[in-house]
N, C-alpha and C positions, 0 to 999 in steps of 0.2 A: 207487831212483834218482829216481823221479818225486817222491817225498815230499821228498827232499833238495833237488832243484832248486827245488821250490815253496817250501820253507821258507827256504832261504838266498838266494833271488832273485839269485844271482850274486855274493853277498858272500863274504868270506873263509870258508874251511872249517877246521874243527878237524882235527887230525891224523888222528883216526879216520875222520872223514867223507871226507877226501882219500884215505885208504887204501881205503875202501869204494868210492868213485867209481872209483879206478884199477882196483880188482879187477873191478868191473862192466864197465867199458869193455874191459878185457883179455878178460874172459869172452865178451862179445858179439862182439868182434873175431874171436875164435877159433871160437866155437860156431855163430854164425849162418851163416857160409858152409858149414860142415859139414852143418848141417841142410838147407840148400838143396840141396847136392850129393847128400845122401842121398835126397832126394825126386826132384829133377830128373834126376839122372844114373843112379840105381839103381832106385827104385820106379816112378816115373811111366812110363818107357819100357816096362817090363814090363806095367804095367797097360794102357797104350794098345795094346800088341800083343795083349793078351788081350781087348780090347774094353771094358774098364772105364774109361770116359772121364769119368763124371760128377764134376764138381767140380775136376778137375785144373787147368783153365785159371785158375780163381779162385785156387787156391793158388799157382800160378806168379805171378799178378798180385800176390798178397800178398808174395811173395818180393821182387819188384821194389820195391814200396812200402817194405817193411821195410829192404831193403838201402840205399836212398837215405836213409831216416831214420837208420839206424845210422851211415852215413858222416858225416852232419851232426852227430849227437849226439856221435860220437867226436871230431870236430874241435872242437866247442864244449867238450866235457868236458876234452880235453887242454889247450885254451887256458886253461880255468878252473884246472886244476892248475898250469900253468906260470906264469900271471900272478896267481893267487890271487883273481881276480875276473872277472866278465863284465859287460858293459854291461846295462842294464835290458832293452834289446831282445833281446840275446843270451840272457839268462836266460829271458825270456818265450818266445822261440823254442824253447829247449831244453825247457821245460816243455810246450809244445804238441806238440813232436815225441815226447816220452816218453809223453804221453797218447795220441797217435795210435798209437804202437807197442803200448801196453798194449791198446788196443781191437783193433788188427789181430791181435795174438797171441791174444787171447781168442776172437775169431771163428775164427781159423785153427785153433787147437787143437780147438775144438768140431767144426769140419768134419772134421779128421783123425780124431778119436775116434769121431764118430757116423756118418761116411759113408766116408771114404777107407780107413781101416784095415780096417773090416769088408768093404768091397768087395775090397780086396786079398786078404784071407783067403779070400774066395769064388772070386776069379778066378785066383789064382796057386797053383801046386802047392807042395809042401813043398821041392822042389829050388830053385825060383825064390825062395822066401822065404829059404832058407838062403843063396843067392847074394847077395841084398840085404844080409843080415846080415853076410856076410863082407866085402862092399865097404864097408859102414859101419865095420866094425872096422878095415879097412886104412887108411881115412882117418884114423882116430884114432891108429893106430900110426905112420903117416907123420909126423903132426904132433909126436908125442912125440919121435921120433928127430931131427926137424929143429931141436929146441930146443937 
């Protein structure tokens, strides 16, 4: 999406580009809130209760930053799809936001992979980890049945 936004600079999209943009916007509108809930509602409370606190506040801050950026990107992207163009300022803003999201997610994923998930594996027992997995699964099943 970042490459598309930078290359088209808010100008008209080809049909395949519009479909890709729509697909990406839909995916992130659906997936990002689930990811946040998986961590903030299921994993982090259990980790805090087990005393494994390192890094959780930073990831929650990332969720806030990413959520705000996603909302703005979604609004700009939907406008682009509807009107077939964005102003130069809007296109620049979208490119900036997408770059910020890419950087946020890169750091966020590294923190999860290198610190949070290993700490969860040490701090939580198999029953707690299974509960987290079931809650995550339930979020996705609910979404599928709501469609």
